[in-house]
N, C-alpha and C positions, 0 to 999 in steps of 0.2 A: 777529549782526551783525558779528563781528568778518570773514568773509568777505566780508560785503556792504563792509566798509572799506578792506580790502584791495582788492575787487577796483575800488571805485570811487578807487583812489590809481593805479592804473596810468597809464600816461603812455607814448609815443613818443619815446626819445630822438633828437634830430636832433644833437647835437654830443657825439663822446665826449671824455674827460678824459687818454687816451693811458696810462691803468693798465692794467694785465694782470689778468684776473682770474685770480682764485689759482685752483689746481686742484683745490681740496676744494670750492670755490664752484660752479664749471663740472659738478663731480660730482654735487653736489646738485642742478643745476637739471636736468642729462640726466635722474634717478634720480626727479624731480618728474615728468618727460616723460613716463618707463617707466609710472609707475603713475597717470596720470592716464586717467578712460575715455574708452573707445573704442567704438563698437560692437559688441557680441558679445566684448568683450574684447580683438580681436585685434591692437589698436595697428597699423591698415594702414597703415606707415609708416615710413621710417628716418629717422634721423638723423645727418648727417654734421656734424662737427665741424671750418671751416675754420679754421686759424691762419695759412696760408701767404699772409705780404701779396702776394707777386705774382697768386696766383691769386684774392686778396680785390679787388685794382686789374682782375683782367680780366673782375670780374662786376660793376663798377660799370655798364658799360653797359646791361647786361640789367635791372639794377635801379634803372631810371628816373632812372640818375644820381645816386645817393643817397649821398655823399661816406662817411657813418657803415658803410656795407659794406666798406669799407677802412680805416676808421679804428678799427674795434671789433678788441679782441686776439682775440674768437673770433668766428664768425661759425656760426650753427648753421643748417642749410639742412635741412626739413620735405621730403621726399621721400615722396608719397604713392605707395602700390602702383600698377601700371597694371593691375591685374586682379586678380583673386583664382584661386586655385587649390589644389588639395587640398595639392600639394608647401608652400604657404606656411603654409596652414591646419595642417598636420602639424608643420610647426617651429613653431609658437607652441604648440601643445598641446605638443607634445615637451620644448619648454623650459619650461612652465608645469611639467608634473607630474615634471620634475627637480630643480627648484627646490623644490617643495612633499615631494617625497620620496614619490610618488603610484602605482602599480601601472600599467603601462602602459595596461590596459584599461579604467582606472578614469572617463575622461570620451569614451568613443565613444558613446554614444548621443549628446550633445550635438553632439560634432562632426561627427555624420552629419547632424544637426537643420541646423548651420552651412552645410553641403556643399550641402545639397539646396537651400537659402536661396541663397548665392552661388553654387552652378555655374550656374544660368542668366543669370547675370550675365557669367560670363566675364570678357572683356576690354575692355568697355564701360568 
């Protein structure tokens, strides 16, 4: 029930208060995004943290003129992969195995199944 209450609480901020999000909170948010479930565990996106005000201002026209883009202390841009490749899948698996201290061949079967699933999609 707590999860549903938290999800119902969310809202889109339209006006920032000028405060800078502390680094520890930003790190917490980024870690939560990294751990969020995604298809096949691949996390097929990169997150860019933008805190350069000039760059944020330049992004207003491509964000339907939303002023909060420039008013926020940090702007998180989620950039989806433009396609699946063996190299990207390898990178995710190598990072996972390194973090978990697993032998290099531990996930070979799963990796091959994913590649056979995503390879036909290529750059779609």
